[in-house]
C-alpha positions in Angstrom: 21.0 0.2 1.2 19.9 -0.1 -2.6 18.5 -3.4 -2.0 16.6 -2.6 0.7 15.6 0.8 -1.4 14.5 -1.3 -4.0 12.7 -4.4 -2.2 10.8 -1.7 -0.1 9.3 -0.3 -3.3 8.6 -3.6 -4.4 6.5 -4.7 -1.1 4.6 -1.3 -1.7 3.5 -1.9 -4.9 2.8 -5.8 -4.1 0.6 -4.7 -0.9 -1.8 -2.6 -3.7 -1.9 -5.8 -5.7 -0.5 -4.8 -8.7 2.5 -4.6 -11.0 5.4 -2.1 -10.7 6.0 0.4 -13.5 9.4 0.9 -15.5 10.0 3.8 -17.3 13.2 3.8 -19.4 14.8 7.2 -20.4 18.2 8.2 -21.9 20.0 10.2 -19.9 20.2 13.4 -21.6 17.7 13.4 -23.6 16.5 15.3 -25.7 18.9 17.9 -23.3 20.3 17.4 -20.2 17.4 19.9 -18.9 15.1 17.8 -20.3 16.1 14.7 -19.5 15.7 16.1 -15.4 12.4 17.3 -16.3 11.3 13.8 -17.8 12.3 11.7 -15.3 10.7 13.8 -12.6 7.5 14.0 -15.3 7.5 9.9 -14.6 7.7 9.7 -11.1 5.1 12.3 -10.9 2.4 10.5 -13.6 3.2 7.1 -11.7 6.6 5.0 -12.2 7.3 2.9 -9.7 11.3 2.4 -10.9 13.0 4.5 -13.4 15.6 3.0 -15.4 18.2 5.0 -16.9 20.7 4.6 -19.6 24.2 5.7 -19.9 24.4 6.6 -23.6 26.9 4.8 -25.7 28.2 4.7 -28.8 27.3 1.4 -29.9 23.9 0.7 -28.2 23.4 -3.2 -29.8 20.8 -4.2 -27.9 18.7 -1.3 -28.7 16.6 -0.4 -31.5 16.4 2.9 -33.8 14.2 4.6 -31.6 16.9 4.7 -28.7 19.6 4.7 -30.7 18.8 7.6 -31.8 18.1 9.1 -28.4 21.6 8.0 -27.3 23.7 9.4 -30.4 21.5 12.5 -29.4 22.6 12.5 -26.1 26.5 11.9 -26.9 26.8 14.9 -28.9 25.7 17.0 -26.1 28.6 15.8 -23.9 26.8 12.7 -22.0 28.3 9.9 -20.8 28.5 8.1 -17.2 29.7 11.0 -15.5 27.0 13.3 -16.9 24.8 10.8 -16.1 25.3 10.6 -12.6 25.0 14.5 -12.5 21.9 14.4 -14.0 20.5 11.3 -11.6 21.5 13.4 -8.4 20.2 16.7 -10.1 16.7 14.8 -11.1 16.6 14.2 -6.5 13.7 11.6 -7.5 12.1 10.0 -4.5 11.3 6.5 -6.3 15.0 4.2 -6.9 16.9 4.3 -10.0 18.4 1.2 -12.0 21.3 2.5 -14.0 21.0 0.0 -17.4 24.1 0.2 -19.5 27.0 -1.4 -21.6 30.2 -2.3 -20.2 32.3 -0.4 -22.0 31.3 3.1 -20.1 31.7 1.7 -16.2 34.9 -0.3 -17.4 36.5 3.1 -18.7 35.5 5.2 -15.1 36.4 2.9 -13.5 34.0 -0.2 -12.3 34.7 0.7 -7.9 34.8 4.1 -8.7 31.7 4.1 -10.7 29.8 2.1 -8.4 30.5 4.5 -5.5 29.8 7.3 -7.4 26.4 5.8 -8.3 25.3 5.0 -4.9 26.2 8.7 -3.7 24.1 9.7 -6.9 21.3 8.0 -5.6 21.1 5.2 -7.5 20.0 1.7 -6.3 20.6 -0.8 -9.4 22.6 -1.7 -12.1 22.3 -3.4 -14.9 24.8 -4.7 -17.4 23.4 -5.2 -20.5 26.6 -7.2 -22.4 28.1 -8.9 -18.9 26.4 -12.2 -19.4 26.4 -14.7 -16.4 29.7 -16.4 -16.4 31.5 -13.8 -18.6 33.8 -12.6 -15.8 33.1 -14.2 -12.6 35.5 -11.4 -11.1 34.0 -8.5 -12.4 30.6 -10.2 -11.5 31.9 -10.6 -7.8 32.7 -7.5 -7.6 29.5 -5.6 -9.2 27.7 -8.5 -6.8 29.8 -7.3 -3.8 29.2 -3.4 -4.5 26.7 -1.0 -3.5 23.9 -1.8 -6.0 21.9 -4.3 -7.0 22.9 -6.5 -9.3 19.8 -6.9 -11.8 20.7 -9.5 -14.4 18.6 -9.7 -17.8 17.4 -13.4 -18.8 15.7 -13.8 -22.8 12.9 -16.0 -23.5 15.4 -19.0 -24.8 17.6 -19.1 -21.4 18.0 -22.7 -20.9 17.4 -23.6 -17.4 20.8 -24.4 -16.3 22.2 -21.2 -17.5 18.9 -19.6 -16.2 20.1 -20.5 -12.7 23.3 -19.7 -12.9 21.9 -16.2 -14.5 20.4 -15.8 -11.3 22.5 -16.6 -8.6 24.5 -13.5 -8.0 20.9 -11.3 -8.7 19.7 -9.0 -6.7 16.8 -6.2 -7.0 14.7 -8.0 -9.5 15.2 -10.1 -12.8 14.6 -8.4 -16.2 13.0 -10.9 -18.6 13.1 -10.3 -22.1 9.9 -10.4 -23.7 11.4 -11.4 -26.5 14.0 -12.0 -29.0 15.6 -8.7 -31.1 16.3 -5.1 -30.5 14.3 -2.9 -28.1 10.8 -1.5 -30.4 7.4 -1.3 -30.2 5.5 -4.4 -30.9 1.7 -5.2 -31.8 1.1 -7.3 -28.9 2.4 -9.3 -25.5 3.6 -12.7 -27.1 1.7 -15.2 -26.6 3.9 -17.7 -24.7 4.5 -14.7 -22.1 3.1 -16.6 -19.0 5.4 -19.4 -19.6 8.3 -17.5 -19.6 7.6 -15.6 -16.2 7.0 -19.1 -15.4 10.8 -19.9 -16.1 12.4 -17.6 -14.3 10.0 -17.4 -11.3 11.2 -21.0 -11.1 14.4 -20.1 -10.8 14.4 -17.2 -8.5 12.1 -15.5 -5.6 13.3 -11.8 -7.3 10.5 -9.8 -8.4 10.2 -10.5 -12.5 9.9 -7.3 -14.3 9.6 -7.8 -18.3 10.5 -5.2 -21.0 11.1 -5.1 -24.5 7.8 -4.5 -27.3 5.6 -3.1 -24.7 4.2 1.0 -25.7 0.7 1.3 -25.2 -2.1 0.7 -22.4 -3.3 -2.3 -23.0 0.0 -4.3 -23.6 1.0 -2.9 -20.2 -2.1 -4.4 -18.1 -1.7 -7.6 -20.0 1.8 -7.3 -19.0 1.0 -6.6 -15.4 -1.4 -9.5 -15.1 1.9 -12.0 -15.6 4.3 -10.0 -14.2 5.8 -8.7 -11.0 6.9 -4.9 -13.2 5.9 -3.7 -16.4 9.6 -1.9 -18.0 8.7 0.2 -21.3 11.9 2.0 -23.0 11.0 2.7 -27.0 7.6 4.0 -26.9 8.3 6.8 -24.2 11.4 7.8 -25.8 9.8 8.7 -29.0 6.9 10.2 -27.7 9.2 12.3 -25.3 11.1 13.3 -28.3 8.2 14.6 -30.0 5.8 15.9 -28.0 7.9 16.7 -25.3 8.0 16.3 -21.8 3.8 17.1 -21.3 3.3 14.3 -23.7 5.7 11.9 -21.8 3.9 12.7 -19.3 0.2 11.8 -20.4 1.6 8.1 -21.6 3.2 7.0 -18.3 -0.3 8.3 -16.5 -1.9 6.1 -19.3 0.9 3.4 -18.4 0.3 3.5 -15.4 -3.5 2.9 -15.2 -2.6 0.1 -17.5 -0.2 -1.3 -14.8 -2.8 -0.8 -12.2 -5.9 -2.0 -14.0 -3.6 -5.4 -14.5 -4.4 -6.8 -11.6 -1.9 -8.8 -8.8 0.8 -10.4 -10.3 0.6 -14.3 -11.0 
């Protein structure tokens, strides 16, 4: 059912001949109540899906903005269980994808987490540090569970490795636009079209692009190439500085940019 929820959303977006806007928010930041308000505000302002990060003490793939936010959420007692409770409290109608590192899920219990996340309304799971082939038994458990198993691929992923990475994927594939950690950059990589094409050669799943996107112009340029546009650090920074109203303004700008990008290639 989670896969069908995501598939239904992608079909609706494609019917409008555009890409999807996928904001990322760390659970519990800047406070649990503010996160719930921000999630609802992002949906109202034009988000098509929402990625929610589980706060973790060692977020190695994240840049300073998201690291600070996750540490602030941890200081308020937000971990995996509270993240699921906050998602349930938000009561969103758009699909929610949980993006996390593996340790919080192992500590919670893999099968228990999958079941509880599904009950909380989560549609998909992205495990940042579980590479394809790293733990085949665990990958099979996640792929066979109730959530869509979203895979992360990089611009440097070779063709054979790409095929392995997307073999058990469902929901969509998340393409990192550049190497390094999360954070806003000055522009969209010149070779992004080539990298999106490589992913599409390996899978029929939608391709969402993230890392470095923070403005309406960048969202528009990315939307011309990909099926989805993921924005994290710019939104988290705005939320911390300007609160939920500021986040809603930026989401509206990004949504307008995505909708102005035309049909994804």
